N, C-alpha and C positions, 0 to 999 in steps of 0.2 A: 391393213395396218402398216404393211411394208411401204406402200406408196405414200401414205401420210407421213411416216417417219422420214422417208427419203426427201420429200418436199420440204419438210421443216429443217432438215439438215442443210439443204441447199439454200434456203432462205436465211437461216441463222448463221451458217458457216462461210458464206461467200458474199462478195460485194458486187455481184454481176446479175444481170437479168436471167430469168429462167425460161427455158424452152422445154415444153412437155410434148414429146412425140407420141401421138396417139394413132399413128399410121397402122399399127397392128391390132388396134382395138376396133371391134365390129359392133359393139353395143356397150352401153353404160347405163347405170341407174342414177336416179336423182341424188342418192347419197354420195356417190363418187363425184358428181358434178358440183354438189354443194361443198365438198371437201376442197375441190379445186378453187371454187369461189372464195372460200375462207383463206386459202393459201395466197390467192391473188390480193386480197385485202391486206393480209399481213405483210406481204412483200411491198405493197404500195406505201404502207406506213414507213417503210425504210427507203423509199424513193426508187424502188425497182419494179420491174414488170414481169408478169408471168404470161407467156404466150403459148397457146395450144397449136400444134402443127399436125397436119394429116388427119383432121377430123372427117370421118366417113359421114355420108348423108344421114344415117340414123342418129348419130351423136349430134350433128348440127340441128336436126329436127327437134330433138329433146331439149337442146339449149334454147331454141326459140319457144317451144311450148312452155318451158319452165321459166322463161324470161331471164335466165342466167346469162344469156347472150349480152345483156346489158352490163354485166360484171366481168365476164371472161373475155379475154382478147383472143380471137381466132385468126391465125395467119391466113391471109388471102392467098388463093391459088390462082395462078395465071391461067387464063382461058386458052384452050387449045384450038387451033384453026381447023 
């Protein structure tokens, strides 16, 4: 509930894009990802973007399996040499 409220506060209270840092998140469930998708759609209606940063492989995999990768924008990571 805290994350949901914080997202809505950022969407409704500011006029800038939103960056959600998930670098310390090691797993997520579908409910959390759907909440992020809903927030993304709400922000898009106001002409703004929500971007996910630092998604671990498990979260990326769930995004692909659930097909929420089509809705959620995930920041690309530069490949290391």
